[in-house]
C-alpha positions in Angstrom: 8.9 18.5 -55.3 5.8 17.1 -54.5 4.1 17.5 -51.4 5.2 14.8 -48.7 2.2 13.2 -46.8 3.2 11.1 -43.5 2.7 7.3 -43.9 -0.4 7.5 -40.8 -2.1 9.9 -43.2 -1.2 8.5 -47.1 -1.9 4.6 -45.7 -5.0 5.2 -43.5 -7.5 2.2 -44.4 -10.6 3.1 -46.8 -12.7 0.6 -46.2 -13.3 -2.2 -43.5 -10.9 -5.4 -44.7 -7.8 -2.8 -44.8 -8.4 -2.1 -40.9 -5.6 -3.6 -39.1 -6.4 -5.7 -36.0 -9.7 -4.8 -35.4 -11.9 -7.4 -37.2 -14.5 -8.1 -34.3 -15.0 -4.4 -34.9 -15.8 -4.5 -38.5 -17.4 -7.4 -39.3 -20.4 -6.4 -36.9 -20.3 -2.6 -38.4 -21.0 -4.8 -41.5 -23.3 -6.9 -41.0 -25.4 -4.2 -39.2 -25.6 -2.4 -42.7 -26.3 -5.5 -44.6 -29.0 -6.2 -42.2 -29.9 -2.4 -42.0 -29.3 -2.4 -38.1 -27.9 0.5 -37.4 -27.9 2.1 -34.1 -28.4 5.5 -33.8 -25.7 6.2 -31.4 -22.2 4.4 -31.4 -18.9 5.1 -29.2 -15.7 3.8 -30.4 -13.4 3.0 -27.0 -9.8 2.2 -27.0 -6.3 3.2 -26.6 -4.6 5.9 -29.0 -3.7 4.7 -32.6 -5.7 1.5 -32.9 -8.3 2.8 -35.6 -11.1 4.3 -34.0 -11.5 7.3 -36.0 -10.5 5.4 -39.0 -13.5 2.9 -38.8 -15.9 5.8 -37.9 -14.6 7.6 -41.3 -15.3 4.1 -43.0 -18.9 3.9 -41.7 -19.5 7.5 -41.9 -18.8 6.7 -45.8 -20.2 3.4 -46.2 -23.6 4.1 -45.0 -23.9 7.1 -47.6 -22.6 5.0 -50.5 -24.9 4.9 -53.9 -23.7 1.3 -55.2 -22.8 -0.6 -51.9 -20.7 -4.0 -52.4 -21.9 -7.0 -51.7 -19.9 -7.9 -48.7 -20.9 -4.4 -47.4 -17.9 -2.3 -48.4 -18.2 1.3 -49.8 -17.6 1.4 -53.6 -15.1 4.2 -53.8 -16.4 5.4 -57.7 -20.0 7.0 -56.9 -20.2 10.9 -56.2 -20.9 10.5 -52.4 -18.0 8.2 -51.9 -15.6 10.7 -54.0 -16.3 13.4 -52.3 -16.2 12.0 -49.0 -12.7 11.0 -50.2 -12.2 14.2 -51.4 -13.2 15.7 -48.5 -15.8 17.9 -49.5 -19.0 15.4 -48.6 -21.6 17.6 -46.8 -23.2 15.0 -44.7 -20.0 13.8 -43.1 -19.6 16.7 -39.8 -16.3 16.4 -37.6 -16.1 17.8 -34.4 -12.8 17.9 -32.1 -14.5 17.6 -28.8 -10.8 18.6 -27.3 -11.0 22.4 -28.3 -14.8 22.4 -28.6 -16.0 21.6 -25.3 -18.5 24.5 -24.2 -22.2 24.2 -24.4 -21.9 26.5 -27.0 -20.8 24.1 -29.3 -23.0 21.6 -29.0 -25.9 24.0 -29.2 -24.5 24.7 -32.4 -24.3 21.1 -33.2 -27.9 20.2 -31.9 -29.3 23.1 -34.5 -27.3 21.5 -37.5 -29.5 18.1 -36.9 -32.5 19.6 -37.6 -31.8 20.1 -41.4 -32.1 17.2 -43.3 -28.8 16.1 -46.0 -29.2 17.3 -49.4 -27.2 14.2 -50.7 -27.5 10.9 -49.7 -29.7 9.0 -46.6 -27.7 9.8 -43.3 -26.0 12.7 -41.9 -23.2 11.5 -39.6 -21.5 13.6 -36.8 -18.4 12.0 -35.6 -16.9 13.3 -32.1 -13.6 12.9 -31.2 -12.4 13.0 -27.8 -16.0 13.2 -26.7 -14.6 12.8 -23.1 -13.0 16.2 -23.0 -17.0 17.5 -22.9 -17.6 19.7 -19.9 -20.8 18.8 -17.8 -22.9 21.5 -18.8 -22.1 20.5 -22.8 -23.0 16.5 -22.1 -26.5 17.6 -20.2 -27.4 20.2 -23.4 -26.2 16.8 -25.9 -28.7 13.8 -23.8 -31.8 14.7 -25.4 -30.4 15.0 -28.7 -28.4 11.9 -28.5 -31.3 9.7 -26.9 -33.8 10.6 -29.7 -32.2 12.1 -32.8 -34.1 12.4 -36.4 -34.2 9.2 -38.1 -31.3 10.5 -40.9 -28.8 11.5 -38.4 -26.3 9.0 -36.6 -24.0 10.3 -33.9 -20.3 8.3 -33.5 -17.9 9.5 -30.5 -14.8 7.9 -30.2 -12.9 8.2 -27.1 -9.5 6.8 -24.9 -11.1 7.5 -22.0 -14.5 5.5 -21.3 -14.5 6.0 -17.5 -15.0 10.2 -18.1 -18.1 10.2 -20.0 -21.1 9.9 -17.8 -23.2 6.5 -17.8 -26.4 8.6 -19.1 -24.3 8.8 -22.2 -22.9 5.0 -22.4 -26.5 3.9 -22.0 -27.6 5.9 -25.3 -24.8 4.3 -27.2 -23.9 1.0 -28.8 -20.4 0.5 -27.3 -17.4 -1.2 -29.2 -14.1 -1.5 -27.4 -10.9 -1.8 -29.6 -7.8 -3.6 -28.8 -4.0 -3.2 -29.2 -2.7 -4.2 -32.2 -0.7 -7.3 -32.1 3.1 -7.2 -32.8 2.5 -9.4 -35.9 -0.1 -7.5 -37.3 2.4 -4.2 -37.4 5.3 -6.0 -38.7 2.7 -7.8 -41.6 1.6 -4.3 -41.9 4.4 -2.6 -42.2 5.8 -5.2 -44.7 3.2 -4.2 -46.9 4.2 -0.7 -46.8 8.2 -1.0 -47.4 7.0 -3.1 -50.0 5.0 -0.3 -51.8 7.6 2.3 -51.0 10.5 0.2 -51.9 12.3 0.4 -49.3 14.9 -2.4 -47.9 14.1 -3.5 -44.5 15.0 -6.4 -42.0 12.5 -8.0 -40.3 14.1 -7.9 -37.1 14.1 -4.2 -37.8 10.0 -4.2 -38.1 9.8 -6.4 -35.3 11.8 -3.8 -32.8 9.8 -0.7 -34.4 6.5 -2.8 -34.0 7.6 -3.8 -30.4 8.8 -0.1 -29.6 4.9 1.0 -31.2 3.4 -1.0 -28.4 0.0 -1.5 -30.2 -0.3 1.6 -32.0 -0.4 1.7 -35.6 0.1 5.2 -35.7 3.6 5.6 -33.8 5.1 2.4 -36.0 4.3 4.2 -39.2 5.6 7.7 -37.3 8.7 5.6 -36.3 8.9 4.1 -39.7 9.0 7.2 -41.5 12.2 8.8 -38.9 14.2 5.7 -39.6 13.5 5.6 -43.3 14.8 9.4 -43.4 18.0 8.7 -40.8 18.9 5.3 -42.6 18.1 6.7 -46.9 15.8 4.0 -47.5 17.7 0.7 -46.0 16.5 -0.2 -42.0 18.7 -2.8 -40.1 18.7 -3.9 -36.8 21.6 -2.1 -35.7 20.6 1.1 -36.9 16.9 0.8 -35.8 18.4 0.5 -32.3 20.8 3.3 -32.4 18.0 5.6 -33.8 15.5 4.3 -30.9 18.3 4.9 -28.6 17.1 1.1 -27.4 20.3 -1.3 -25.7 21.0 -4.4 -27.5 19.6 -7.6 -26.3 23.3 -9.2 -27.0 24.4 -6.5 -24.0 21.6 -8.6 -21.8 23.1 -12.0 -22.8 27.0 -10.7 -22.1 25.3 -9.6 -18.5 23.9 -12.6 -17.6 27.3 -14.6 -18.5 29.2 -12.3 -16.2 26.4 -13.2 -13.4 26.4 -16.9 -13.5 30.2 -16.8 -13.1 30.3 -14.3 -10.5 32.7 -11.9 -12.8 31.9 -8.2 -10.6 34.6 -7.1 -12.8 33.2 -7.5 -15.9 29.8 -6.6 -15.2 31.1 -3.5 -13.9 33.0 -2.7 -16.8 30.1 -3.6 -19.0 28.0 -1.1 -17.5 30.3 1.3 -17.3 30.4 1.1 -21.4 26.8 1.1 -21.1 26.4 4.5 -19.0 29.4 6.4 -21.6 26.8 5.2 -24.6 24.0 8.0 -22.8 21.8 5.3 -21.4 19.6 6.0 -18.2 20.2 3.7 -15.1 16.2 3.1 -14.8 15.7 2.4 -18.5 18.7 -0.3 -17.8 17.0 -1.8 -14.8 13.9 -2.0 -16.5 15.1 -3.9 -20.1 17.5 -6.2 -18.1 14.0 -7.0 -16.1 12.2 -7.2 -18.6 15.2 -9.7 -20.4 14.6 -12.1 -16.8 10.9 -12.2 -17.8 11.1 -13.2 -21.2 13.9 -16.1 -20.1 11.1 -17.2 -17.5 8.5 -17.2 -19.6 10.5 -19.4 -22.5 11.6 -22.0 -19.9 7.7 -23.8 -20.3 6.5 -24.2 -23.9 3.4 -23.6 -22.8 4.2 -19.5 -22.0 6.9 -19.4 -25.4 3.6 -17.5 -26.9 3.9 -14.4 -24.6 7.7 -14.0 -25.4 8.0 -11.2 -27.5 11.7 -10.6 -28.7 13.4 -10.7 -32.7 12.9 -14.2 -34.1 16.7 -14.3 -34.7 16.8 -14.2 -30.8 14.1 -16.9 -29.7 16.3 -19.7 -30.2 19.2 -17.9 -27.8 16.7 -17.2 -25.1 15.8 -20.6 -25.2 19.1 -21.9 -24.7 20.3 -19.5 -22.1 16.9 -20.3 -20.1 17.8 -23.7 -19.9 21.0 -23.1 -18.2 20.1 -20.4 -15.6 18.1 -21.8 -12.7 14.5 -20.9 -12.1 15.3 -19.6 -8.8 18.5 -17.4 -9.6 15.7 -15.9 -12.0 13.2 -15.2 -9.6 15.8 -13.9 -7.2 17.3 -11.4 -10.1 13.9 -10.2 -10.6 13.7 -9.4 -7.4 16.7 -7.3 -6.8 16.0 -5.4 -10.0 12.2 -4.9 -8.5 13.6 -3.2 -5.6 16.4 -1.4 -7.3 13.9 -0.2 -9.4 11.6 1.2 -6.7 14.5 2.7 -5.1 16.0 4.9 -8.3 14.0 8.2 -8.0 15.0 8.6 -4.3 18.5 7.7 -4.2 21.1 10.3 -4.6 23.7 8.7 -5.9 22.0 7.4 -9.0 25.5 5.3 -10.7 26.1 3.7 -7.5 23.0 2.2 -6.9 22.7 0.8 -10.0 25.9 -0.6 -9.6 25.0 -1.9 -5.9 22.2 -3.6 -7.9 24.5 -5.5 -9.9 26.8 -6.2 -7.4 23.9 -8.2 -5.8 23.1 -9.8 -8.7 26.5 -10.8 -9.5 26.8 -12.6 -6.1 23.1 -13.8 -6.2 23.9 -17.3 -6.0 26.5 -16.8 -3.4 24.1 -15.2 -1.2 21.7 -17.2 -0.9 21.2 -20.9 -1.2 17.9 -22.4 -3.2 16.0 -25.9 -2.6 13.6 -27.1 -3.8 11.2 -28.9 -1.6 7.9 -30.6 -2.9 6.4 -27.9 -5.5 8.1 -24.7 -3.6 10.8 -23.1 -3.7 12.6 -22.0 -0.4 15.3 -19.7 0.3 18.2 -20.6 2.7 20.4 -18.1 3.8 24.1 -20.1 4.3 25.6 -20.3 7.6 29.1 -20.8 8.5 30.6 -24.5 9.7 29.0 -25.8 12.8 29.9 -24.5 16.2 29.7 -26.5 19.6 27.5 -24.5 22.0 28.9 -22.8 25.0 27.7 -23.4 28.3 28.9 -21.0 31.2 31.0 -23.0 34.0 28.9 -22.9 37.3 30.3 -23.1 40.7 29.6 -25.9 42.8 26.8 -25.2 45.4 28.2 -25.5 49.1 25.7 -27.3 51.4 26.5 -26.6 54.8 25.9 -29.1 57.4 22.3 -28.5 59.6 22.9 -27.9 63.3 23.0 -31.3 65.9 24.4 -33.5 63.1 27.9 -35.5 63.6 31.0 -33.4 62.1 32.2 -34.1 58.7 35.7 -33.3 57.7 36.9 -31.0 55.1 38.5 -33.9 53.3 35.5 -36.1 53.7 33.6 -33.1 51.7 36.3 -33.1 49.4 36.0 -36.6 48.1 32.3 -37.3 48.5 31.0 -34.2 47.8 27.5 -32.8 48.5 25.0 -35.5 50.8 21.4 -34.6 51.2 20.2 -34.5 54.8 16.5 -35.3 55.5 15.3 -34.8 59.3 12.9 -37.0 60.6 10.4 -36.1 63.7 11.0 -36.9 67.2 9.9 -39.7 68.8 7.6 -39.7 71.9 9.5 -40.8 75.2 7.3 -44.2 75.2 8.2 -45.3 72.1 12.2 -44.4 72.9 12.3 -47.0 75.4 11.3 -49.8 73.2 12.1 -49.0 69.4 15.7 -47.6 68.8 15.8 -44.2 66.6 15.3 -44.4 62.5 18.8 -44.3 60.7 18.8 -41.1 58.6 17.8 -42.1 55.2 20.8 -41.8 52.5 20.4 -39.5 49.5 21.0 -40.9 46.2 24.3 -39.7 44.4 24.4 -39.9 40.6 27.4 -40.3 39.0 30.1 -38.7 38.5 29.6 -37.7 42.4 30.6 -40.9 44.6 27.9 -42.4 47.3 28.7 -40.6 50.6 29.5 -43.0 53.5 27.0 -42.9 56.3 27.5 -40.8 59.1 27.8 -42.7 62.5 25.0 -42.5 65.1 24.6 -39.6 67.1 24.2 -40.2 70.7 20.9 -40.6 72.7 21.2 -37.5 74.5 21.7 -35.5 71.2 18.5 -32.9 70.3 17.5 -33.6 66.7 18.8 -30.7 64.1 17.1 -27.6 64.1 14.4 -26.4 61.4 16.6 -24.8 58.2 16.8 -20.7 58.0 14.0 -19.0 56.6 13.3 -19.0 52.6 13.4 -15.6 51.1 9.7 -16.0 50.2 9.0 -15.6 54.1 11.4 -13.1 54.9 9.6 -10.6 52.2 6.2 -11.5 53.6 7.6 -11.0 57.3 9.2 -7.4 56.1 5.6 -6.3 54.2 3.3 -7.4 57.1 5.7 -5.6 60.0 5.7 -2.1 57.1 2.1 -2.4 57.1 1.3 -2.3 61.0 4.2 0.7 60.8 2.1 2.3 58.6 -1.1 1.9 60.8 0.6 3.0 63.9 1.6 6.1 62.1 -1.5 6.7 61.1 -1.9 10.7 60.7 -5.2 13.2 61.6 -8.5 11.7 60.5 -10.9 13.6 59.0 -12.7 16.4 60.4 -14.8 19.2 58.6 -12.5 22.3 59.8 -9.1 20.6 59.2 -11.0 19.1 55.7 -12.2 22.8 55.1 -9.0 24.3 55.4 -7.2 21.4 53.3 -10.0 22.4 50.7 -9.5 25.9 50.4 -5.5 25.7 50.4 -5.5 23.4 47.5 -8.0 25.7 45.6 -5.3 28.7 46.7 -2.6 26.9 45.2 -4.9 26.2 42.5 -5.3 29.8 41.9 -1.6 30.4 42.3 -1.2 28.0 39.6 -3.5 29.7 37.1 -6.0 26.4 37.1 -9.0 29.2 37.5 -11.4 26.4 35.8 -11.1 24.0 38.2 -10.2 26.2 41.1 -14.0 27.5 40.5 -15.4 24.3 39.9 -14.0 23.1 43.3 -15.5 26.5 45.1 -18.5 25.2 43.4 -18.8 22.0 44.5 -19.7 20.8 48.2 -18.3 17.7 50.2 -20.0 15.6 52.7 -17.5 13.4 55.2 -18.9 10.0 55.5 -16.4 7.9 57.3 -13.4 8.0 59.5 -11.2 8.5 56.1 -14.1 8.8 53.1 -15.9 11.8 52.1 -18.3 12.5 49.0 -18.2 15.3 46.6 -21.3 16.6 45.1 -21.5 18.4 41.8 -24.4 19.9 40.0 -23.7 19.3 36.5 -21.5 16.8 34.9 -18.6 19.1 33.0 -18.1 20.2 36.9 -18.0 16.3 38.0 -15.1 15.8 35.0 -13.1 19.0 36.3 -12.7 17.2 39.7 -12.2 13.8 38.2 -9.8 15.0 36.4 -7.9 16.7 39.7 -8.1 13.3 41.6 -4.7 12.7 41.8 -3.1 16.4 42.8 -5.8 16.5 45.3 -5.3 13.2 46.9 -1.8 13.6 47.1 -2.6 17.0 48.9 -5.0 15.5 51.3 -2.5 12.7 52.0 -0.1 15.1 52.5 -2.2 17.7 55.0 -3.4 15.1 57.3 -0.5 12.5 56.6 -3.0 9.7 56.0 -2.6 7.9 53.3 -5.8 6.0 53.9 -7.6 8.9 52.7 -10.3 8.7 50.1 -13.4 10.1 48.3 -15.6 9.4 45.3 -17.2 12.3 43.2 -21.2 12.2 43.1 -23.2 14.2 40.3 -26.4 15.2 42.4 -28.4 17.0 40.0 -31.2 18.1 42.5 -29.2 19.5 45.3 -29.5 23.4 44.9 -27.4 25.6 47.0 -29.8 27.9 49.2 -27.2 30.3 49.2 -26.1 32.1 45.7 -22.9 31.2 44.1 -20.7 33.6 42.7 -20.2 32.5 38.8 -19.1 34.4 36.0 -22.3 34.9 33.5 -22.7 33.7 30.1 -23.2 35.1 27.2 -27.5 34.6 27.1 -27.3 35.8 30.9 -25.5 39.0 30.1 -27.6 39.9 27.4 -30.4 39.0 29.6 -29.3 41.3 32.4 -28.3 44.2 29.4 -32.1 43.8 28.1 -33.6 44.4 31.5 -31.5 47.7 31.9 -31.3 48.8 28.5 -34.6 47.6 26.0 -32.9 49.4 23.5 -30.6 46.5 23.1 -32.9 43.9 21.8 -34.3 46.2 19.4 -31.2 47.3 18.1 -29.7 43.1 17.7 -32.8 42.4 15.9 -32.4 45.4 13.4 -29.2 44.1 13.0 -29.5 40.7 12.6 -26.5 39.4 15.2 -26.7 36.7 17.4 -26.4 36.3 21.0 -23.3 33.7 20.4 
């Protein structure tokens, strides 16, 4: 049995014209070779499986070709090309930086650069996965990469350009490889299946191209697996089965159930997919991509973004035209939330089912309407309901003192009346001018107009003033309470009593284990400045802060001790004030050390020999 070679190696391009999907790279390299403007260092970067290492080998073979073609391609017949194709060329050195990433490996490589090539014009060094080199290896490689011998050319290849040092990037010509399109991948796969005499449907090759995501090596490896699985006959069905991909027919059935609000059909179809072993997260992602494709194909301008099998494009267009854009947007939002919450969900199956239930009743749950150029989401509401008002009892108005009596039946018939008092006229005016009639308030419907009361007798006094308002009562109560507090003011400040209260509060702090605050209060001094005011003087800011923090407790203690709520104080920082009497306070470490040295001089020598610090 002949030795089998995988398609990725068997059909690796041997010249620039056979490289797939990288015309901008191959054209630039061929022109540089023809014009003899080759750089001494190249950096090929891009995704995996797009031809970086392949182009590096083709470039190495072409620049050493003895009979180069007019279009810049290698002849593949000279000794240099034949030895290269057989893997026996001494002018090309490949280094895998993933496994040889130490500084010693780079030093060995730089030592080899000093020797001129035995045959050919150039010695080419291809370093693959160069981003795996260590920091020391990069630094050891800098000088050689910047000024190599005229016969040395370095070609670096990487999939992660951001991990390479800027000093390396500045010394290389950078070529960015792009992902291979699905159309180019399908065209290349068709050439290979034709050469291998394999029967393959174009739809199957398109599925393989979509699954490879722009990586030609993955596409060729997948092709080899499916050929072995199917025995040389690729169909759309067995390709989906081998790649564990859901048929898009399921998605079309899903959207039919959802638009018809057929919940039973959606859940049964979901159960069928679960029995086939498909993961719920994969199903949610695939369905979101399906809705995305429907939105894309609604506009002819974005139709080129549709990445599906050709046989489904017409069906996509028909379903997209019959599905409102608002519904698709709502469905994508639901699926996005479901995908985000899938991993933390405890019951994965229930989480997926709830997402499909929301999708099924999406049209009923929300109502979409177009306003202007955008879509506005409106929540559905029940029928219009009248606003309920609480029934308020009518206000009873008492007749003021001195007015004519009104019967209860008259109140029931006429309703409430507004009485406006007029000032009492003078004696002189009373003899000449009759008293003015009381103006009558106008009543609005439905309250009927009240009848005018009979005029009071001449000797009757005018109505008294109405009752006092609530605000006036509160003001009088507060004024009376303030006067009571002033009358019940306790003892005023005096030095003996304040000293007693001060020491009592310090004792209370000591019992509460607040020794720091108690010490600060002991060291502070106070001075009475008024009947209810005194000042507290401190020597340090820290002492002032401790006393300020204790303000609420101290002021409450003083109020209770003196029975006087008007006692206040302020804390003043007085650094100039130095007490004549020594104050008992704990020594800090430096003061303790100075005291020890004054008594025992050998302590200083011991500290200096041992290199100790006071702190």
